[in-house]
C-alpha positions as CSV (number, residue, x, y, z in Angstrom):
1,M,-16.5,-74.6,-28.9
2,A,-18.0,-72.0,-26.7
3,N,-17.8,-68.3,-27.5
4,I,-15.6,-66.8,-24.8
5,T,-16.3,-63.1,-24.4
6,A,-14.2,-60.4,-22.7
7,K,-17.1,-60.1,-20.2
8,D,-16.7,-63.8,-19.3
9,V,-13.0,-63.4,-18.8
10,A,-13.5,-60.3,-16.6
11,A,-16.2,-62.1,-14.5
12,L,-13.8,-65.0,-13.9
13,R,-11.0,-62.6,-13.0
14,A,-13.2,-60.9,-10.6
15,K,-14.1,-64.2,-9.0
16,T,-10.6,-65.5,-8.7
17,G,-8.3,-62.5,-8.7
18,L,-6.0,-64.2,-11.3
19,G,-4.6,-62.7,-14.5
20,M,-6.7,-62.1,-17.7
21,M,-4.7,-64.6,-19.8
22,D,-4.9,-67.3,-17.1
23,C,-8.6,-66.8,-16.9
24,K,-9.1,-66.9,-20.7
25,K,-7.1,-70.1,-21.0
26,A,-9.1,-71.7,-18.2
27,L,-12.4,-70.8,-19.8
28,V,-11.2,-72.2,-23.2
29,E,-10.1,-75.4,-21.5
30,A,-13.5,-75.6,-19.6
31,D,-15.4,-74.8,-22.8
32,G,-16.9,-71.7,-21.3
33,D,-18.1,-73.4,-18.0
34,M,-17.4,-70.8,-15.3
35,E,-17.4,-73.2,-12.4
36,A,-15.2,-75.7,-14.2
37,A,-12.8,-72.8,-15.1
38,V,-12.6,-71.9,-11.4
39,K,-11.7,-75.5,-10.5
40,I,-9.0,-75.5,-13.2
41,L,-7.5,-72.3,-11.9
42,R,-7.6,-73.6,-8.3
43,E,-5.8,-76.8,-9.4
44,K,-3.2,-74.8,-11.2
45,G,-2.9,-72.7,-8.1
46,L,-2.3,-75.9,-6.1
47,A,0.4,-76.9,-8.5
48,T,2.0,-73.4,-8.1
49,A,1.9,-73.7,-4.3
50,A,3.5,-77.2,-4.5
51,K,6.4,-75.8,-6.5
52,K,7.0,-73.1,-3.9
53,E,6.8,-75.4,-0.9
54,S,10.6,-75.8,-0.6
55,R,11.1,-72.1,-0.5
56,I,11.5,-70.2,2.8
57,A,8.8,-67.8,4.0
58,A,10.4,-66.0,6.9
59,D,9.0,-62.5,6.4
60,G,5.3,-61.6,6.7
61,I,3.2,-59.9,9.3
62,V,1.7,-60.3,12.8
63,K,-1.8,-58.9,13.1
64,I,-4.4,-58.6,15.9
65,A,-8.2,-58.2,15.7
66,N,-11.0,-58.4,18.3
67,K,-14.8,-59.0,18.3
68,D,-16.7,-58.4,21.5
69,D,-14.5,-59.9,24.3
70,V,-12.4,-62.2,22.1
71,Y,-9.0,-61.3,20.7
72,A,-7.2,-63.1,17.9
73,I,-3.5,-62.8,17.0
74,I,-2.0,-64.4,13.9
75,E,1.3,-64.7,12.1
76,V,1.2,-65.2,8.3
77,N,4.6,-65.5,6.5
78,S,5.7,-64.4,3.1
79,E,9.0,-64.6,1.4
80,T,9.6,-60.9,1.2
81,D,8.8,-57.7,3.0
82,F,7.5,-56.3,-0.3
83,V,4.6,-58.8,-0.3
84,A,4.0,-58.3,3.4
85,K,3.2,-54.7,2.7
86,N,1.0,-55.6,-0.2
87,A,-2.7,-54.5,0.3
88,S,-4.0,-57.8,-1.1
89,F,-1.9,-59.8,1.3
90,Q,-3.0,-57.7,4.3
91,E,-6.6,-58.0,3.3
92,F,-6.1,-61.8,3.2
93,V,-4.7,-61.7,6.7
94,D,-7.7,-59.6,7.9
95,G,-10.0,-62.2,6.4
96,L,-8.2,-65.0,8.3
97,L,-8.6,-63.0,11.6
98,A,-12.3,-62.6,10.8
99,T,-12.6,-66.3,10.1
100,I,-10.9,-67.2,13.4
101,L,-13.0,-64.8,15.5
102,A,-16.2,-66.1,13.9
103,N,-15.4,-69.8,14.3
104,K,-12.7,-70.1,17.1
105,P,-10.9,-73.1,15.5
106,A,-8.7,-75.3,17.7
107,D,-5.6,-75.3,15.5
108,I,-4.2,-74.6,12.1
109,N,-5.7,-77.8,10.6
110,A,-9.1,-76.8,11.8
111,L,-8.7,-73.3,10.4
112,M,-7.7,-74.6,7.0
113,A,-10.9,-76.6,6.7
114,L,-13.2,-73.7,7.5
115,K,-14.9,-71.5,4.9
116,Y,-12.9,-68.3,4.5
117,E,-15.0,-65.5,5.9
118,G,-17.2,-64.1,3.1
119,S,-16.4,-66.9,0.7
120,D,-17.6,-70.3,-0.3
121,A,-14.0,-71.5,-0.6
122,T,-12.1,-73.0,2.3
123,V,-9.2,-71.2,4.0
124,E,-6.8,-73.8,2.4
125,A,-8.2,-73.1,-1.1
126,T,-8.1,-69.4,-0.6
127,L,-4.5,-69.7,0.5
128,V,-3.6,-71.6,-2.6
129,E,-5.3,-69.0,-4.8
130,K,-3.5,-66.2,-3.0
131,I,-0.1,-67.9,-3.6
132,A,-1.0,-68.2,-7.3
133,I,-1.9,-64.5,-7.4
134,I,1.0,-63.1,-5.4
135,G,3.7,-65.5,-6.7
136,E,5.4,-66.2,-3.4
137,K,5.2,-69.0,-0.8
138,L,2.7,-68.0,1.9
139,T,2.3,-69.8,5.2
140,I,-0.3,-69.4,7.9
141,R,2.1,-70.2,10.7
142,R,0.2,-69.8,14.0
143,F,-2.6,-68.0,15.7
144,A,-4.0,-67.7,19.3
145,L,-7.3,-66.7,20.9
146,I,-7.6,-64.8,24.2
147,E,-11.1,-64.5,25.6
148,G,-12.6,-62.3,28.4
149,G,-11.1,-60.1,31.0
150,A,-9.2,-56.9,30.6
151,V,-7.0,-57.1,27.6
152,A,-4.2,-54.9,26.1
153,T,-2.6,-55.2,22.7
154,Y,0.5,-53.9,21.1
155,V,1.8,-54.2,17.5
156,H,5.3,-53.0,16.7
157,G,6.0,-51.2,13.5
158,N,4.3,-52.7,10.5
159,G,3.5,-56.0,12.2
160,S,7.0,-57.3,13.1
161,I,5.8,-58.1,16.7
162,G,2.4,-58.5,18.2
163,V,1.3,-58.9,21.8
164,V,-1.9,-59.7,23.5
165,V,-2.0,-59.6,27.3
166,K,-4.9,-60.4,29.7
167,F,-5.4,-59.2,33.2
168,D,-7.6,-60.2,36.2
169,T,-8.5,-57.0,37.8
170,D,-11.3,-54.9,39.4
171,V,-9.8,-51.6,38.4
172,A,-10.0,-51.8,34.6
173,G,-12.3,-48.8,34.4
174,K,-10.2,-46.5,36.5
175,D,-8.0,-43.7,35.1
176,G,-4.4,-45.0,34.8
177,F,-5.2,-48.6,34.1
178,D,-5.1,-48.4,30.3
179,V,-1.7,-46.7,30.4
180,F,-0.5,-49.4,32.8
181,A,-1.8,-52.2,30.6
182,K,-0.2,-50.7,27.5
183,N,3.1,-50.5,29.4
184,I,3.0,-54.2,30.2
185,A,2.2,-55.0,26.5
186,L,5.2,-52.8,25.5
187,Q,7.4,-54.7,28.0
188,I,6.4,-58.0,26.5
189,G,7.0,-56.7,23.0
190,A,10.4,-55.3,23.9
191,Y,11.8,-58.6,25.3
192,P,11.0,-62.2,24.3
193,T,9.5,-63.7,27.4
194,P,8.9,-67.4,27.6
195,Y,7.1,-67.6,30.9
196,L,4.8,-65.5,33.0
197,D,6.2,-66.5,36.4
198,R,8.4,-69.2,38.0
199,T,5.5,-71.6,38.4
200,Q,5.2,-71.8,34.6
201,V,8.8,-73.0,34.1
202,P,8.8,-76.7,33.3
203,A,10.8,-78.9,35.7
204,S,12.7,-80.3,32.8
205,V,13.8,-76.8,31.7
206,L,14.9,-76.0,35.2
207,E,16.8,-79.2,35.6
208,E,18.7,-78.7,32.4
209,E,19.6,-75.1,33.4
210,K,20.9,-76.4,36.8
211,N,23.0,-79.0,35.0
212,I,24.5,-76.3,32.8
213,L,25.3,-74.1,35.8
214,L,26.9,-77.1,37.6
215,A,29.0,-77.8,34.5
216,Q,30.1,-74.1,34.4
217,I,31.1,-74.2,38.1
218,A,33.0,-77.5,37.6
219,N,34.9,-76.0,34.6
220,D,35.9,-72.9,36.6
221,P,39.3,-73.6,38.4
222,A,38.3,-71.1,41.2
223,N,35.2,-73.1,42.0
224,A,35.8,-76.7,40.9
225,K,37.2,-77.9,44.3
226,K,34.5,-76.4,46.4
227,P,32.2,-78.7,48.4
228,D,29.0,-79.9,46.6
229,A,26.8,-78.1,49.2
230,I,28.5,-74.8,48.3
231,K,28.1,-75.6,44.6
232,A,24.4,-76.3,45.1
233,K,24.0,-72.9,46.8
234,M,25.8,-71.2,44.0
235,V,23.5,-72.8,41.5
236,E,20.4,-71.7,43.4
237,G,21.8,-68.2,43.4
238,R,22.4,-68.2,39.7
239,I,19.0,-69.7,38.9
240,N,17.5,-66.4,40.0
241,K,19.3,-64.8,37.0
242,F,17.6,-67.3,34.8
243,Y,14.2,-66.3,36.2
244,D,15.1,-62.6,35.7
245,N,15.7,-63.2,32.0
246,N,12.8,-65.6,31.3
247,C,9.9,-64.8,33.6
248,L,7.9,-61.7,33.0
249,V,7.2,-60.7,36.6
250,D,10.8,-61.2,37.5
251,M,12.2,-59.1,34.7
252,T,13.4,-55.5,35.1
253,Y,10.7,-53.1,34.2
254,V,11.7,-51.4,30.9
255,K,10.7,-47.9,32.1
256,D,12.4,-48.2,35.6
257,E,15.6,-50.2,36.0
258,D,15.2,-50.2,39.8
259,M,11.9,-52.0,39.6
260,K,10.8,-55.5,38.6
261,V,7.6,-56.0,36.5
262,G,5.9,-57.8,39.4
263,K,6.6,-54.8,41.7
264,Y,5.3,-52.4,39.1
265,V,2.0,-54.4,38.9
266,D,1.7,-54.3,42.7
267,S,2.4,-50.6,42.9
268,V,-0.3,-49.7,40.3
269,A,-2.8,-52.0,41.9
270,K,-2.2,-50.2,45.2
271,E,-2.4,-46.8,43.6
272,L,-5.7,-47.6,41.9
273,G,-7.1,-49.3,45.1
274,G,-7.7,-52.8,43.8
275,K,-6.2,-56.0,42.5
276,I,-4.3,-56.6,39.3
277,A,-2.8,-59.9,38.1
278,I,-1.4,-60.8,34.7
279,V,-3.2,-63.9,33.7
280,E,-1.7,-64.8,30.3
281,F,0.0,-63.3,27.3
282,V,0.9,-64.2,23.7
283,R,3.8,-62.7,21.9
284,F,4.4,-63.4,18.2
285,E,7.5,-62.1,16.3
286,K,7.4,-62.6,12.5
287,G,9.9,-65.2,11.3
288,E,10.9,-66.1,14.8
289,G,12.8,-69.4,14.8
290,I,12.7,-69.7,11.0
291,Q,16.0,-70.4,9.4
292,K,16.5,-67.8,6.7
293,R,18.3,-68.9,3.5
294,E,21.6,-67.2,3.1
295,E,22.1,-66.2,-0.5
296,N,25.5,-65.4,-2.1
297,F,24.9,-62.4,-4.3
298,A,27.8,-63.2,-6.7
299,E,26.5,-66.8,-7.1
300,E,22.9,-65.5,-7.8
301,I,24.2,-63.2,-10.5
302,A,26.2,-66.1,-12.0
303,K,23.1,-68.3,-12.0
304,M,21.0,-65.6,-13.7
305,T,23.5,-64.9,-16.4
306,S,24.1,-68.6,-17.1
307,G,20.3,-69.2,-17.4
308,Q,20.2,-71.6,-14.5
């Protein structure tokens, strides 16, 4: 049996970030072989991750980073806000952003297969290790890349919402543009906005909305008996409200209720003597659309006291 020293244990802990006892046990099991011990710890980490798979990670953080003219935005989920604020977790997310910017993966699966920046381990293996260290389910949920052009970013609070917006403009260097661009990013952050403009709304979504409006009119005694042509005109009128709530350029500008975002863009372009168009944007809100588990506090106390 190999002689396992405190120095060996400390070296393995530095390599994996796991606890001293876990590292000592792994070295004993591996008969002192450092690489074999790392493999054992990773396998145990994988088992830990599998056990946590059914748990819900709806907290976490949204972060943004850039390199040259490329911007990356990512959402990584944890189970609790406490972990989301943890320095180790945030460093892990920073490493993911660095990996994305260096490699520009096409999707999450491609990202998972990459070597984590500054490491010989893959992103997937690093995630498994991080789950073992932190003790919560962690999920790399989504990321996006925006390249080239004039770009503005906005992160709300401690990473609850992140926005990247790209412009096509010839006045990016003029005084006033940066303030304008930040205002647009703030607008997107303030209101969930599915589409940039009316051309981006899928025909199927528009058709479904029209059918809902027709049903509402049919169920209204004051309108039900009106001719179909009148009902159709009523629907077209109400569709504009849908655009106002779902298309960025049609929304009311957050800093001036008498102006639409599109008009604000035009007014700044005229003021700066050039052209400005919003090309694309990405808005991530942490936990968006994830069904959080509702816990009954009394039931939880009962489970704890009964040893379940």
